C-alpha positions in Angstrom: 109.2 100.1 105.1 106.0 98.0 104.8 102.7 99.5 103.6 100.4 100.0 106.6 97.4 101.7 104.9 95.9 101.1 101.5 93.8 104.0 100.3 91.4 102.9 97.6 90.3 106.0 95.7 92.0 109.4 95.8 89.5 111.9 94.8 89.0 115.1 96.9 88.2 113.4 100.2 90.7 110.7 99.8 93.5 113.1 98.9 92.6 115.4 101.8 92.8 112.5 104.2 96.1 111.3 102.7 97.7 114.8 102.9 96.6 115.0 106.5 98.2 111.7 107.4 101.5 112.6 105.8 101.7 116.2 106.9 101.0 115.3 110.5 103.7 112.5 110.5 101.2 109.9 111.5 102.4 107.9 108.5 105.5 107.9 106.4 104.8 108.2 102.6 106.2 104.7 102.1 103.6 103.3 104.5 100.8 104.4 102.3 99.6 102.7 99.0 97.1 104.6 96.9 95.0 102.7 94.4 93.6 105.1 91.9 92.8 104.3 88.2 92.7 108.0 87.2 96.2 108.9 86.2 95.9 112.6 87.1 94.7 111.8 90.6 97.2 109.0 90.9 100.1 111.3 89.9 98.8 113.9 92.4 99.0 111.3 95.2 102.4 110.2 94.0 103.8 113.8 94.4 103.1 113.5 98.1 105.5 110.5 98.2 102.9 107.7 98.5 103.3 104.4 96.6 100.7 104.5 93.8 99.1 101.9 91.5 96.2 101.9 89.1 94.8 98.7 90.6 95.6 96.4 93.5 96.8 93.8 91.0 99.4 96.2 89.7 100.7 97.0 93.2 104.2 95.6 93.8 105.2 93.4 96.7 103.6 91.1 99.2 101.1 93.3 100.9 99.7 92.9 104.4 98.1 96.2 105.3 96.7 97.0 108.7 94.0 99.3 107.3 92.2 99.4 103.9 90.3 102.7 103.4 87.5 102.6 100.8 87.0 106.1 99.4 85.2 105.5 96.2 81.7 106.5 94.9 78.9 104.5 96.4 77.7 103.2 93.1 81.0 101.3 92.5 81.7 100.3 96.1 80.6 96.6 95.8 82.6 96.0 92.7 85.7 97.7 94.0 85.6 96.3 97.5 85.4 92.7 96.2 88.9 93.1 94.9 90.2 93.5 98.5 88.6 90.4 100.0 92.0 88.7 100.4 92.8 91.2 103.1 89.7 90.6 105.1 91.3 88.1 107.5 93.9 90.6 108.7 93.1 94.2 107.8 90.5 96.5 109.2 88.3 98.1 106.5 87.3 101.7 106.8 84.6 103.2 104.5 84.0 106.9 104.0 81.4 106.2 101.3 78.0 107.8 102.1 75.0 105.6 102.4 76.7 102.2 102.4 76.2 100.3 105.7 78.5 97.9 107.4 76.3 95.0 106.4 77.1 95.6 102.7 80.8 95.2 103.5 80.4 92.0 105.5 78.3 90.6 102.7 81.2 91.3 100.3 84.1 90.6 102.5 82.7 87.8 104.8 81.0 87.8 108.2 84.3 87.9 110.0 85.5 91.1 108.4 86.5 94.0 110.7 84.6 97.1 109.3 84.5 100.7 110.4 82.2 103.2 108.8 83.0 106.9 108.8 80.9 109.9 107.9 83.2 112.9 107.2 82.1 116.3 105.9 83.7 118.6 103.4 85.6 120.8 105.9 87.8 117.8 106.3 89.5 119.0 103.2 91.1 121.8 105.3 91.5 119.8 108.5 88.4 121.3 110.0 86.0 118.4 109.4 83.7 116.4 111.6 84.3 112.7 111.4 81.9 110.2 113.0 82.8 106.5 113.2 80.9 103.3 114.0 82.6 99.9 114.1 81.3 96.3 114.0 82.2 93.8 116.7 85.1 92.4 114.7 87.2 95.6 115.0 89.9 95.4 117.7 90.7 98.3 120.0 94.2 98.9 118.6 92.7 99.3 115.1 90.0 101.7 116.5 92.7 103.8 118.1 94.9 103.8 115.0 92.1 104.8 112.7 90.9 107.5 115.2 94.4 108.9 115.2 94.5 109.1 111.4 91.1 110.6 111.2 92.0 113.3 113.7 94.2 114.9 111.1 91.1 115.8 109.2 89.2 117.4 112.1 87.2 116.3 115.2 86.4 112.6 115.6 83.3 111.2 117.4 82.3 107.6 117.9 78.8 106.1 118.0 77.8 102.6 118.9 74.5 102.3 117.0 74.9 102.4 113.2 71.3 103.5 112.8 72.4 106.9 114.2 74.4 107.5 111.0 71.2 108.8 109.4 71.1 111.6 112.0 74.8 112.2 111.7 74.4 112.5 107.9 71.6 115.1 108.5 73.5 117.2 111.0 77.3 117.1 110.2 77.3 115.4 106.8 74.8 117.8 105.1 75.3 120.6 107.7 78.0 122.6 105.8 75.5 123.2 103.1 73.1 124.7 105.6 75.8 127.1 106.8 76.8 128.0 103.3 73.2 128.9 102.5 73.0 131.0 105.7 76.0 132.9 104.5 74.3 133.4 101.2 71.1 134.7 102.9 73.0 137.0 105.3 74.9 138.4 102.3 71.7 139.1 100.4 70.2 140.7 103.5 73.3 142.9 103.9 73.0 144.0 100.2 69.3 144.7 100.8 70.3 146.8 103.8 72.4 149.0 101.5 75.9 147.5 101.7 78.0 146.9 98.5 78.0 143.3 97.4 81.7 142.6 98.2 81.5 144.2 101.6 78.3 142.3 102.3 79.9 139.0 101.5 83.0 139.7 103.6 80.8 140.7 106.6 78.6 137.7 106.3 81.4 135.2 105.9 83.7 136.5 108.5 80.9 136.9 111.0 79.9 133.3 110.6 83.5 132.1 110.8 84.3 134.3 113.8 81.2 133.3 115.7 81.8 129.6 115.1 85.4 129.9 116.2 84.4 131.8 119.3 81.9 129.1 120.2 84.4 126.4 119.6 87.3 128.0 121.5 85.5 129.7 124.4 84.1 126.7 126.0 80.9 128.6 126.7 77.4 127.3 125.8 76.2 129.0 122.6 73.1 130.2 124.4 75.4 132.0 126.9 77.4 133.6 124.0 74.1 134.7 122.4 72.9 136.4 125.6 76.2 138.2 125.9 75.7 139.8 122.5 72.1 140.7 123.2 71.4 144.0 125.0 67.8 144.5 126.2 65.8 146.3 123.6 68.9 146.7 121.4 69.5 145.9 117.8 70.4 142.2 118.3 67.3 141.7 120.5 65.2 143.1 117.6 66.7 140.7 115.1 66.4 137.7 117.5 62.7 138.5 118.0 62.3 137.7 114.3 64.5 134.6 114.4 63.4 133.2 117.7 59.8 134.4 117.9 57.5 131.3 117.9 60.6 129.2 117.5 60.8 130.1 113.8 64.4 129.3 113.2 64.5 126.3 115.5 61.4 124.8 113.8 62.8 125.4 110.3 66.2 123.8 111.2 64.5 120.9 112.9 62.4 120.3 109.9 65.4 120.5 107.6 67.4 118.0 109.6 64.4 115.7 109.8 64.0 115.8 106.0 67.7 115.0 105.5 67.5 112.1 108.0 64.4 110.7 106.3 66.1 110.8 102.9 69.2 109.2 104.3 67.0 106.3 105.6 65.4 106.0 102.2 68.8 105.9 100.4 70.1 103.2 102.8 67.4 100.8 101.9 
């Protein structure tokens, strides 16, 4: 069976994606080739059944992949990607490297290269991620559909047409898990301050965030509707929300945080 997808780099994100492709049956192990110089990471990919090699030059056979996924650190992306220029005429390149625009890839691979840029987030490691994709004009519809199908094994997939929006995507879903993790930390600390044991406080904070997010995702209701359903007039929730929502405190803080992340993403992309 011919290799359809070459995965370049198999760190945590690359491995999570690979595991999702194989577990879902979207790809057979023999249809994947993992290029990973680190032996421990290469062996880990090999245990999933994938074909593995330390470099593209060491890969056996006459390769003609449909997709080349670049999942390496941004600081080595130019050097690494250059080694795959020979596939630019036939394969679609998909980058999951943060902060590297499509223009950088067409500069390396040639103006005619088909390039898709994807911004995942860390929950992709458990199949609960948010994957946002933008493509250049050279990417054909069948390739878009195939890549979207593969990415769906790591979570939800959204498509944007304007690459400049990736800075906002980075600020919301790319960095967003850290905001939620910090909220869990704060809610835990508040619970301890209210008198709960530390272990109980952490469990309550974590499960409450998880349950509320799950309910919001599965109910189909607008979050504002769900919030109102929990809030009895003059009750305990109303008292807390007066602190959070009074003078738009939380909204203002979150908007400022996202704005700061977006501005930094723009700076890093220059």
